[in-house]
C-alpha positions, 0 to 999 in steps of 0.5 A: 093308980097313976102308973096304971093310967099311964100304962093304959094310955101308952098303947093309944099314944103308940097307935097315934104316933104310928098314924102320924108317921104314916100320914107324914110318909104319905105327904112326903112321897106325894110332894111336887118336884120343883125346879127341874129347870131354872129358866123358862127355856133350856136354851132355845127349846121351852122347858117345863118351868112356868111362871108363878101366878102373878109373876111378870117376866122380861126377857132380852135375848141376842144371837150374834153372827157366826164365829167363822167369819173371824176378826172381820166382824169380830167373830160375829159380835158386830151382827146381832139379832135381838128378841124382846119378850114379856111373860105373865103367870095367869095362874101357877099352871098357865103362862102366856107370852108376847115377843118380837124378834129381828129374825124376819121381823117376827111377832109371836105369842104363846101359851104354856100350861101344866098338864101333869107334875112330877111327884116324889114316889108318884108320877115320874114326869112333868108334862106341859103343853106349849102352843105358839103363833108367829107372824112374819112381817118381813114379807112385803106386799110390794114384792108379793102383791097377792100376799094375804095375812094368813101367808105370814103365819106359822103355828107350833104345838109341843108336848114338853116331858121332863124328869128331874133325876137328881138335884143335879140332872134334869132331862126333857123330850119335846115332840113337836108339830109345826106348820109354816104357811109360807115356805122359803124357796129351795134352790137347785145347783143353778140357784133356781127355785125347785117347783113345786117346793118339795118341803111340806108345810106341815112338819114334825120334829122331836126336841131333846134337852137337859141341864146338869147343875155344876154349882149352886149357881151354875149349870150346863145346858144343851138342847137339840131338835131333830127335824123328822120330814125335812126335804132332801133338797133343803139347806136347813139344819137341825138346831143344836145349842150348848151353854151355861146358866148363871143364877143371880137373884131375880135374874137367870143369865144364859150364855151359849153357842148355837147354829140358829139365829132365830129364837122363835120356835118355827124359826129355829125348828124350820130355818136353821142354816148353821153347820157346826162342822164348818164353824157356823155357830154363834154366841148368844145369851138370854137375860131373864128377869122376874118381877 
């Protein structure tokens, strides 16, 4: 009798096991892919990483002078542009920040939000929106008597699209639109301003970047932004940065070289002056601490 009962129950157990395995397969193939990037920025360009809900980040970043000046200013280390930033995760999908940097005495604030997530066996990319507003306080009314507050503003809108291809390799593209309400004069060969300024206030760029994990704690990072409608007469260059990330518990320490002194988006996208081929690049670092 017991043998007959076991034989009767065996098919039901088999079907139940198959259903359970199918359910497990479904869950695994739809799991969210985490940690395409370990830091909130690749180097200069925002990454698709967001702060977790309730997490508070403190960021200190430096860009020193260009190394081509040699020993006179200790390869640029005598000069430093500093940024201090605070970020907070309002929710897992929403991060806000405020910052102040020495470049043009700029204050900026921004918001980053998750639109889509990369999933195993599902959607192949993470898609994040990023918007920022920068205020240039270097402009002084004594030199510009008709200066209005709106003249100090720059706006940036980005779509960050990344894919984690493996545990080692992550890549990202960042289509960007930004608007500088006040443009720097472009000078001719006689150092006279070209009027009207040939640069459009509304500008377009596309950023690319990536991370390749070398060890459990070290990775090499690169980011670059191509300006798409820069005036032919402009002295500004496309920003290129190369460096390493070191993970140390609650810290991420990013060390790199970049041809941009600015660290807020409108600054490095529109006003990078360094030329890598002439040694016009500087050492810098981002120190990121989460609480």
